[in-house]
N, C-alpha and C positions, 0 to 999 in steps of 0.2 A: 327211579330207583327200584330196588327190589324190596318187597315187603316180606316179613317173615312168614313161612308156610304154616298152615293151620294143622296139618296132620303129618305123621311120619312118612306116609307114602308120597305126599306132595313134596315133602322136604327131600326125599331121596331122588325124586324126579327132577327137582330144581337144581340140586347139586350135580346130578348126572349131566344135566344140560350144560352146566358150567364147565364140567370136564370136557365135554364135546367141544365147547366154545374154545377152551384152552388148546385142545388138539388142533382145531381148525386154525388157530392163530399160529401154531408151529408150522402147519402145512402151507398156509397162505399168509406171509407176513404183511402184505398190503392191507389185509383185513384185521390187523391186530387191534385189540381193545385192551383197556386197563382192567385187570382183575383184582388189584390190590384191595379195593374197597369192598369186595363181595366175597372174601375168603370165608369159609365156614369157621364157626367159633371153635370147633374141636381141633382145627389145625393151628389156630393162633393163640390158644390158651397157654398160660404159663403156670407152673406149680410154685406155690409159696412154701417156704421152709416151715416145718412144724416145730423145730427147735431153733433158738437163737444161736447163730454161729459164734464160736468162742473166739474172742479177740486176743491178740498177742499182748503180753504184759511187758512192762519195762523194768520189773523188779526181779529179784532172784539171782543176782550176780555178786552178792557180797562174799568176801573171803572169810575164812575161818578166823576166830579171835586168837590173838597171840599171847594173851595173858602176861603182858609185860608189866614191870614195876617192881617196887620194893616188896620183898617177901618176909622180912623181919622188921620189927619195930626198933626205935631208937633205944639203946641200952639193953636190949634183949640178948641173953646169953645164947651162943651158937656152938655147935660141935663141928669137928672137921668134916668137910664135904657138904655141909648145909648150904643151900642156895640163899644168897643174901639179896640179890637183885637180878632180874632179867631185863635186858635192854637191847636195842638195836644201835650199834655204835657205842662210843664212849660218852654216855650221858653222865654216868658217875665213874670216876677213876678208882682203881684199886688202891687200898692203903696197905698197912703192914698186915702180914698173915692173911692176905686175901688173894685168891687166884682168879684168873680170867679164862673162860672157856672160849671155844671157837666162835660161838655166837654171842660173844661179849657178856656172857653170864658171869656174875661175880659170886664166888663161893668161898667159904671159910677154909683156911689151911690148918689152923690150930684153934684150940679152945680159947 
């Protein structure tokens, strides 16, 4: 096997001879040898990340709150137009002097 060169000049000569060997393998395929085990370190190095990559999150898709429910207490006096309850569908049905909005909001019609 190849031992590591002791000086830079020796290193450049040894890698230059490997380049010539690779060229000779291209010219004469019958004389081909394996160069995978003797590749220079600078050609096979990999860079590592300096910052951790940000992962994707499974959160952050909640809808806005709808603020449904009763808006006045039991026995509380209301004036006309005052919202009594907000709801989706008819959870509570309107009684006397109570109107219903397009989104099923219950509101007072009279005092």
